[in-house]
C-alpha positions in Angstrom: 237.7 221.5 214.1 239.0 220.5 210.7 236.7 220.2 207.7 237.7 216.5 207.2 236.7 215.8 210.8 233.4 217.6 210.4 232.8 215.7 207.1 233.6 212.4 208.7 231.2 213.2 211.5 228.5 214.1 209.0 229.0 210.9 207.1 228.9 208.8 210.3 225.7 210.6 211.4 224.1 210.0 208.0 225.1 206.3 208.1 223.8 205.8 211.6 220.5 207.6 211.3 219.9 208.2 207.6 219.5 211.9 208.4 221.2 214.6 206.4 223.2 217.0 208.6 224.5 220.3 207.3 227.1 222.7 208.5 227.8 226.4 208.1 231.1 225.6 206.5 229.6 224.1 203.4 231.1 221.2 201.5 234.4 220.7 199.8 235.0 218.2 197.1 236.4 215.8 199.7 233.3 216.0 201.8 231.1 215.6 198.8 232.8 212.3 198.0 232.3 211.2 201.6 228.7 212.2 201.6 228.2 210.5 198.2 229.7 207.3 199.7 227.4 207.6 202.7 224.4 208.0 200.5 225.3 205.0 198.4 225.7 202.9 201.5 222.3 204.0 202.9 220.6 203.3 199.6 222.1 199.8 199.5 220.8 198.9 202.9 218.7 195.7 203.1 215.6 195.8 205.3 215.1 193.5 208.3 213.0 190.4 207.7 209.4 190.3 208.9 207.6 187.1 209.8 205.9 187.2 206.4 209.3 187.1 204.7 210.2 183.7 206.3 209.3 180.1 206.1 210.4 178.5 209.4 210.7 174.8 210.4 212.4 172.8 213.1 214.3 169.5 212.6 216.3 167.3 214.9 220.0 168.1 214.3 222.2 165.0 214.1 225.4 167.0 214.8 224.9 167.8 218.5 228.1 168.1 220.5 229.3 165.8 223.2 226.8 165.6 226.0 224.0 167.5 224.2 221.5 167.3 221.4 220.2 170.0 219.2 217.1 171.0 217.2 217.8 173.2 214.2 215.4 176.1 213.4 215.6 176.7 209.7 214.8 180.2 208.2 214.3 180.3 204.5 212.8 182.9 202.1 209.0 182.7 201.9 209.2 183.4 198.2 211.7 184.1 195.4 211.3 187.9 195.8 212.4 187.9 199.5 215.7 189.7 200.3 216.1 190.7 203.9 218.4 190.5 207.0 218.1 188.7 210.3 220.2 189.1 213.3 220.0 187.9 216.9 218.3 185.1 218.7 214.8 183.6 218.8 213.3 185.2 221.9 210.5 184.6 224.4 210.1 180.9 223.5 207.0 179.1 224.8 206.8 175.3 224.5 203.5 173.5 224.0 202.5 169.9 224.6 201.0 167.8 221.7 197.5 168.7 223.1 198.2 172.4 222.8 198.6 173.1 226.5 201.7 175.0 227.7 204.5 172.5 228.5 205.5 173.3 232.1 209.0 173.8 233.4 210.8 174.1 230.0 212.9 177.3 229.4 215.4 178.4 226.9 218.1 181.0 227.3 220.4 182.7 224.7 224.0 181.7 224.5 226.5 184.5 225.3 227.9 185.1 221.8 227.9 187.7 219.1 225.1 187.7 216.6 226.1 188.6 213.1 223.7 189.8 210.3 222.4 187.0 208.1 221.0 187.4 204.6 217.7 185.6 203.7 216.9 185.3 200.0 216.3 182.7 197.4 220.0 181.6 197.6 220.7 182.1 201.3 219.1 180.8 204.5 219.7 180.9 208.2 219.7 178.5 211.1 219.6 178.8 214.9 219.6 176.0 217.4 217.8 174.9 220.6 220.5 172.9 222.4 219.5 170.4 225.2 221.5 168.0 227.4 221.3 164.3 226.6 220.1 163.4 230.1 217.1 164.6 232.1 213.3 164.4 232.0 211.7 163.7 228.7 209.1 166.3 227.7 206.9 165.5 224.7 206.2 168.7 222.6 203.8 169.5 219.8 205.1 173.0 219.0 207.1 176.1 220.1 206.3 179.7 219.7 208.9 182.5 219.7 209.8 185.8 218.3 212.1 185.3 215.3 215.3 187.3 215.2 214.0 189.7 212.6 214.5 193.1 214.2 211.0 194.4 213.2 207.4 193.2 213.8 208.5 190.8 216.5 205.3 188.9 216.8 205.1 185.3 218.2 205.5 182.7 215.5 204.3 179.1 216.3 206.2 176.3 214.6 205.6 172.5 214.8 208.1 170.6 216.9 209.7 167.4 215.4 208.4 164.1 216.7 211.2 164.0 219.3 211.0 164.8 223.1 212.9 167.6 224.7 215.3 166.3 227.3 215.7 168.3 230.5 214.2 171.7 231.3 217.0 174.2 230.4 217.7 174.7 226.7 220.2 177.1 225.1 219.3 179.1 222.1 222.0 180.1 219.5 221.9 183.2 217.3 220.8 182.8 213.7 223.8 182.1 211.4 224.2 181.9 207.7 223.8 178.5 206.1 
């Protein structure tokens, strides 16, 4: 195996795991540059958001597509020092009636799409959507709980629902995207 192939493998392993891997061949100046670049990349990694990093609220979205309405889930930095990444979908949603009891028969499923990383800080926020059809049974809600797409400490977060009913029983959930 060539030294450059070994060095590339070492750098890839370091990037993927953050673990330093050594070889019996030693390092050449080319591999030192690759290892230095890998170390710089690892040092500049941004941590995943935790629930405490986020301020979350839900609003009715006026831009729903044809035949559907949407509710926007807004993710903003909890304070000026927050700098973290989110990626994925809100998961395990549970809908609650205004009296606090579980709202029966409402479910939400993730859209089949790619979820890109999103930066959350004082200048950047994220949004995901609960999308519903425009026809169907009206279900009054008081709140929804879900696990935010944070990657770590995935605890249930309960957020007040806007003063709008959910229409139908099957909602779609979109991945968080940069705003």
